[in-house]
C-alpha positions in Angstrom: -43.0 35.6 -34.5 -40.9 38.7 -34.9 -41.2 41.2 -32.1 -41.5 44.6 -33.8 -40.4 46.3 -30.6 -37.2 44.2 -30.5 -36.6 45.0 -34.1 -37.0 48.7 -33.6 -34.7 48.6 -30.5 -32.0 46.7 -32.4 -32.2 49.3 -35.3 -32.2 52.2 -32.8 -29.1 50.8 -31.0 -27.4 50.2 -34.3 -28.0 53.8 -35.5 -27.1 55.4 -32.2 -24.2 53.2 -31.2 -20.8 54.8 -30.6 -18.8 55.7 -33.7 -16.2 53.1 -32.9 -18.8 50.3 -32.9 -20.5 51.6 -36.1 -17.2 51.7 -37.9 -16.1 48.2 -36.8 -14.9 46.4 -40.0 -17.2 43.8 -41.4 -14.6 41.9 -43.4 -10.9 41.5 -43.9 -10.8 44.0 -46.7 -12.1 46.7 -44.4 -9.6 45.8 -41.7 -6.7 48.3 -41.4 -3.2 47.1 -40.2 -1.9 43.6 -39.1 -1.3 42.7 -42.8 1.3 40.1 -41.8 -1.4 38.3 -39.9 -4.6 38.6 -42.0 -3.3 39.9 -45.4 -4.2 37.9 -48.5 -2.6 34.5 -48.5 -1.8 34.4 -44.8 -2.4 31.2 -42.9 -5.1 32.7 -40.6 -7.0 34.3 -43.5 -7.0 31.1 -45.5 -8.1 29.0 -42.5 -11.0 31.3 -41.9 -12.1 31.6 -45.5 -12.0 27.8 -45.7 -13.9 27.5 -42.5 -11.1 25.3 -41.0 -10.1 27.6 -38.1 -7.7 26.3 -35.5 -7.7 27.5 -31.8 -6.0 30.8 -31.4 -5.2 33.4 -28.8 -5.1 37.0 -30.0 -2.6 39.0 -27.9 -2.2 42.7 -28.4 -2.7 46.2 -27.0 -6.1 47.8 -26.6 -7.6 48.9 -29.9 -5.4 46.8 -32.1 -8.3 44.8 -33.5 -8.6 41.6 -31.4 -12.4 41.7 -31.0 -12.9 43.1 -34.5 -11.0 40.1 -36.0 -13.2 37.8 -33.9 -16.3 39.5 -35.3 -15.0 39.2 -38.9 -14.4 35.5 -38.3 -18.0 35.3 -37.0 -19.3 36.9 -40.2 -17.3 34.7 -42.6 -17.3 31.3 -40.9 -20.1 28.7 -41.4 -19.5 27.5 -37.8 -21.7 28.7 -35.0 -20.0 31.6 -33.2 -20.6 32.0 -29.5 -19.1 34.9 -27.5 -18.4 35.0 -23.8 -16.8 37.8 -21.7 -13.9 36.8 -19.4 -15.2 39.4 -17.0 -18.7 38.2 -16.2 -18.9 34.6 -17.4 -18.0 31.4 -15.7 -18.4 27.6 -15.6 -22.2 27.7 -15.9 -21.9 29.7 -19.1 -19.3 27.3 -20.3 -21.5 24.3 -19.6 -24.3 25.9 -21.7 -21.9 26.5 -24.6 -20.7 22.9 -24.5 -24.3 21.6 -24.5 -24.9 23.8 -27.5 -21.7 22.6 -29.2 -22.6 19.0 -28.6 -26.0 19.5 -30.2 -24.4 21.3 -33.2 -22.1 18.3 -33.7 -24.6 15.5 -33.2 -27.6 17.1 -34.9 -26.2 19.3 -37.6 -22.6 18.2 -38.1 -21.6 21.8 -37.4 -18.6 23.2 -35.7 -18.7 25.7 -32.8 -16.3 28.6 -32.3 -16.1 29.9 -28.8 -14.8 33.5 -28.5 -13.7 34.5 -25.0 -12.9 38.2 -24.8 -10.4 39.1 -22.0 -9.6 35.5 -21.5 -7.0 36.5 -18.9 -9.8 37.3 -16.5 -10.7 33.5 -16.4 -8.9 31.8 -13.5 -7.0 28.6 -13.7 -10.0 26.4 -12.7 -12.2 28.0 -15.4 -9.5 27.5 -18.0 -9.0 23.9 -16.8 -12.7 23.2 -17.3 -12.5 24.4 -20.9 -9.4 22.4 -21.8 -11.0 19.0 -22.4 -13.4 20.4 -24.9 -10.7 22.2 -26.8 -8.6 19.0 -26.8 -11.6 17.0 -28.2 -12.4 19.5 -30.8 -15.8 20.1 -29.4 -15.2 23.8 -29.6 -12.6 25.9 -31.4 -11.3 28.5 -29.1 -10.6 32.2 -29.9 -9.3 34.1 -27.0 -8.4 37.8 -26.8 -6.1 39.3 -24.2 -4.1 42.4 -23.6 -1.9 40.5 -21.1 1.0 38.1 -21.9 -0.6 34.7 -22.5 2.5 33.0 -21.0 1.5 34.4 -17.6 -2.3 34.5 -17.9 -3.3 31.4 -20.0 -2.6 27.9 -18.8 0.1 26.1 -20.8 -2.1 23.2 -22.0 -4.5 25.6 -23.6 -1.6 27.5 -25.3 -0.2 24.2 -26.6 -3.6 23.3 -28.2 -3.6 26.4 -30.4 -1.5 29.2 -31.6 -0.8 32.6 -30.1 -1.1 35.4 -32.7 0.5 38.7 -31.7 -1.2 41.9 -32.9 0.9 45.0 -33.0 -0.1 48.5 -31.9 -1.5 50.4 -34.9 0.7 53.1 -36.5 -0.5 56.7 -36.9 -1.0 56.2 -40.6 -3.3 53.3 -39.9 -5.3 55.5 -37.5 -5.5 58.2 -40.1 -7.0 55.8 -42.6 -9.5 54.7 -40.0 -10.5 58.3 -39.1 -10.7 59.4 -42.7 -13.0 56.4 -43.4 -15.3 57.4 -40.6 -15.4 61.0 -42.0 -16.4 59.7 -45.4 -18.7 56.8 -44.7 -22.3 58.0 -45.4 -24.0 55.1 -43.6 -21.9 54.3 -40.5 -19.9 57.5 -40.2 -20.1 61.2 -40.9 -20.2 61.1 -44.7 -23.5 63.0 -44.8 -22.1 65.8 -42.7 -19.5 68.4 -43.8 -16.6 68.0 -41.4 -13.0 69.3 -41.8 -10.2 68.3 -39.4 -7.3 70.7 -39.1 -4.0 69.2 -40.0 -2.6 69.5 -36.5 -5.8 68.2 -35.0 -5.6 65.1 -37.3 -1.9 64.6 -36.3 -2.9 64.7 -32.6 -5.8 62.3 -33.0 -3.7 59.7 -34.7 -0.6 60.0 -32.5 -1.9 60.6 -29.0 -4.3 57.7 -29.4 -1.3 55.5 -28.8 -2.2 53.0 -31.5 -5.7 52.5 -30.2 -8.3 52.8 -33.0 -11.2 52.9 -30.5 -9.5 55.9 -28.7 -9.0 57.8 -32.0 -12.6 57.3 -33.1 -14.0 58.1 -29.6 -12.0 61.3 -29.7 -13.3 62.2 -33.2 -16.8 61.6 -32.1 -16.5 63.8 -29.0 -14.9 66.5 -31.2 -17.7 66.4 -33.7 -20.3 66.6 -31.0 -18.5 69.5 -29.4 -18.1 71.5 -32.6 -20.8 73.9 -33.9 -21.5 74.4 -37.6 -19.9 77.6 -39.0 -21.7 79.9 -41.4 -20.9 77.7 -44.3 -22.5 74.7 -42.6 -19.2 73.0 -41.9 -17.9 71.6 -38.6 -14.2 72.4 -38.3 -12.3 70.3 -35.8 -9.5 72.5 -34.3 -6.4 71.5 -32.4 -7.7 72.7 -29.0 -10.9 70.7 -29.5 -9.0 67.5 -30.4 -6.7 68.0 -27.5 -9.5 68.4 -25.0 -11.2 65.3 -26.4 -8.1 63.2 -25.7 -7.3 64.6 -22.2 -8.4 61.6 -20.3 -6.5 59.1 -22.4 -4.7 56.3 -20.4 -1.2 55.1 -21.1 -0.7 51.4 -21.9 0.5 50.3 -18.4 -0.9 47.7 -16.1 0.8 47.7 -12.7 0.1 44.0 -12.4 1.0 43.0 -15.9 3.9 42.7 -18.3 4.2 46.3 -19.3 4.9 47.2 -15.6 7.9 44.9 -15.7 9.0 46.0 -19.2 9.1 49.7 -18.3 10.9 49.3 -14.9 13.3 47.0 -16.7 14.0 49.6 -19.4 14.4 52.3 -16.7 17.0 50.3 -14.7 18.9 49.2 -17.8 19.0 52.8 -19.1 20.5 54.0 -15.8 23.0 51.0 -15.9 23.9 52.0 -19.4 24.5 55.6 -18.3 21.7 57.1 -20.4 20.1 59.9 -18.3 17.8 60.8 -21.2 16.3 57.3 -21.5 16.1 57.1 -17.7 14.0 60.3 -17.6 11.8 59.1 -20.4 10.9 55.8 -18.7 10.6 57.6 -15.3 8.0 59.9 -16.9 6.2 56.9 -18.5 5.8 55.2 -15.1 4.7 58.3 -13.2 2.2 59.4 -15.9 0.7 55.9 -15.8 0.2 56.1 -12.1 3.1 54.0 -10.8 3.8 54.2 -7.1 6.8 56.6 -6.8 8.0 54.7 -3.7 8.4 51.6 -5.9 10.6 53.5 -8.2 12.6 55.0 -5.3 13.2 51.6 -3.8 14.5 50.2 -7.1 17.0 53.1 -7.2 18.2 52.3 -3.7 18.9 48.7 -4.8 20.6 50.0 -8.0 22.9 52.3 -6.0 24.5 49.3 -4.3 24.2 46.7 -7.0 25.4 48.8 -10.0 27.3 51.8 -8.6 28.6 50.3 -5.4 32.1 51.2 -4.4 32.6 53.4 -7.5 30.7 56.3 -5.8 30.1 56.2 -2.1 27.5 59.0 -2.3 25.1 57.0 -4.5 23.5 54.9 -1.8 22.9 57.7 0.8 21.5 59.9 -2.0 19.1 57.2 -3.2 18.0 56.6 0.4 17.5 60.3 0.9 15.4 60.3 -2.3 13.2 57.5 -1.0 12.6 59.4 2.3 11.8 62.6 0.3 9.3 60.8 -1.9 7.7 59.4 1.3 7.5 62.8 2.9 6.6 64.9 0.0 4.6 62.7 -2.4 3.4 63.6 -5.9 3.6 65.7 -7.9 6.6 67.4 -6.3 8.6 64.2 -5.6 9.0 63.8 -9.4 11.8 66.3 -9.0 13.5 64.2 -6.4 13.2 61.1 -8.5 14.5 62.7 -11.7 17.4 64.2 -9.7 18.6 60.9 -8.4 17.9 59.0 -11.7 20.2 61.4 -13.5 22.8 61.2 -10.7 22.8 57.4 -10.9 22.9 57.3 -14.7 25.9 59.6 -14.8 27.8 58.1 -11.8 30.7 55.7 -12.4 29.6 52.1 -12.2 31.0 49.0 -10.4 29.1 45.8 -9.6 32.2 44.2 -7.8 30.5 44.0 -4.4 27.3 42.5 -5.9 29.3 39.9 -7.8 31.4 39.1 -4.8 28.4 38.6 -2.5 26.8 36.2 -5.0 30.0 34.2 -5.2 30.2 34.0 -1.5 26.6 33.0 -1.3 27.3 30.1 -3.7 29.8 28.7 -1.2 27.5 29.3 1.7 24.9 27.1 0.1 27.3 24.5 -1.1 29.4 24.2 2.1 26.6 24.8 4.6 27.9 24.7 8.2 31.6 24.9 7.8 33.4 25.3 11.2 34.5 28.8 12.1 38.3 28.9 12.6 39.2 28.6 16.3 41.0 31.9 16.4 37.8 33.8 15.4 35.5 32.0 17.9 34.0 33.7 20.9 35.3 32.4 24.3 33.0 33.7 27.1 33.7 30.7 29.4 36.7 28.9 30.8 35.7 25.7 29.1 35.6 27.3 25.7 39.1 28.8 26.3 40.4 25.4 27.3 39.0 24.0 24.1 41.0 26.6 22.1 38.2 29.0 21.3 39.8 32.4 20.4 43.3 31.0 20.7 45.8 32.8 18.4 43.5 35.6 17.5 45.5 38.8 16.5 43.8 42.1 17.4 44.0 43.9 14.0 44.6 47.3 15.5 47.9 46.2 16.9 49.4 45.6 13.5 50.1 47.8 10.5 47.5 47.5 7.8 48.6 44.8 5.3 51.6 43.7 7.4 52.5 40.0 7.4 52.6 39.9 11.2 48.9 40.7 11.4 47.8 38.0 8.9 45.5 35.2 10.2 42.9 32.8 8.9 39.4 34.2 8.5 37.6 31.7 6.3 36.8 28.1 7.2 39.4 25.5 6.4 37.7 24.3 3.2 37.5 27.8 1.9 41.0 29.0 3.0 42.5 31.4 0.5 39.2 31.9 -1.5 38.8 35.3 -3.1 35.3 36.8 -3.7 35.8 40.5 -3.9 37.9 41.7 -6.8 37.8 45.5 -7.3 36.8 46.1 -10.9 37.7 49.0 -13.1 35.0 51.6 -12.8 32.7 52.1 -15.7 32.9 55.8 -16.5 29.8 57.6 -17.7 
């Protein structure tokens, strides 16, 4: 029996759902962007339309269409489509899905597609529990993640399917999505007279950072915050659009891949003597909430590793910056960080000491406990002196620098004459 109250509730939720949910594409033709993945004739599209889907992991930034593609597959496929959230589901939920999938296969000869949103939230044990059923074909897996699957999804699961990378949507894609929402009379604002100023539209489609959900949420907030003018039109202005986007978050996870990508770009920009790029990536990190001390520590390392002997002021300046950051904190310490980032980027470069140490370390690990030459050994007792400890040592201050008379053996016998440090020509900025 149909529950009229449940039906009314479902209808009410559908009508009053957020704009981004109401405008979610229902089929491939409505989907905007990712043409190289789901365009006509692509492997994924043909597999879905033929109801012969293989296990896949959708990997892409927020708002690029991962969940939407899963929903489209659910609409098209003849398989049963079951959705779990990686955030609040676990092994008990998986067991219920497998029981359902077994019934589907035995009783109806029907396949089951299991969609796990934010699959990176499932730990290794949970993913291990899923693996046998994917291997058997009991379920076809669709996973969605914003994190690099190489780090977050176990290798056996990755090898049983295919990772499909979704790109961040371009501003022109977002403009198409926003315009569709403005014109759609059923799911969007097609029954309302709304005009979006040119600069406001440009802001909505660029500052959203490729996230369709962010752009539509900002549009919805702007519409709700704008009164009708005398002509009965809501005109979305630039200030209104800007205010609706003020709480946007940069794509940056301090525990994930983007954290490492951006700090890598920052260091490599300094190494390549590009102060402009260094400042840009510094700003990206700070605006996203990165710990400024983490950045300062990396610059201290860089000062010795990449500037080294070419500029003796680099290391003390980087250390002073770290101390200043610790004492002052944000937001003022941004000035200290930018000061030293530019200094290091424009300083001459030499990694000669870094290379030399690594070469010496190779010999340390290969030769292990080589005997120290007797002339360098400490001789605090008479017995040690009788054994030759310290015998023949030349006190360096008694000889002119570089003179042959002051020469003596410093390295162990097996490494005698070995050269590690070779001053390199400085790289000028």
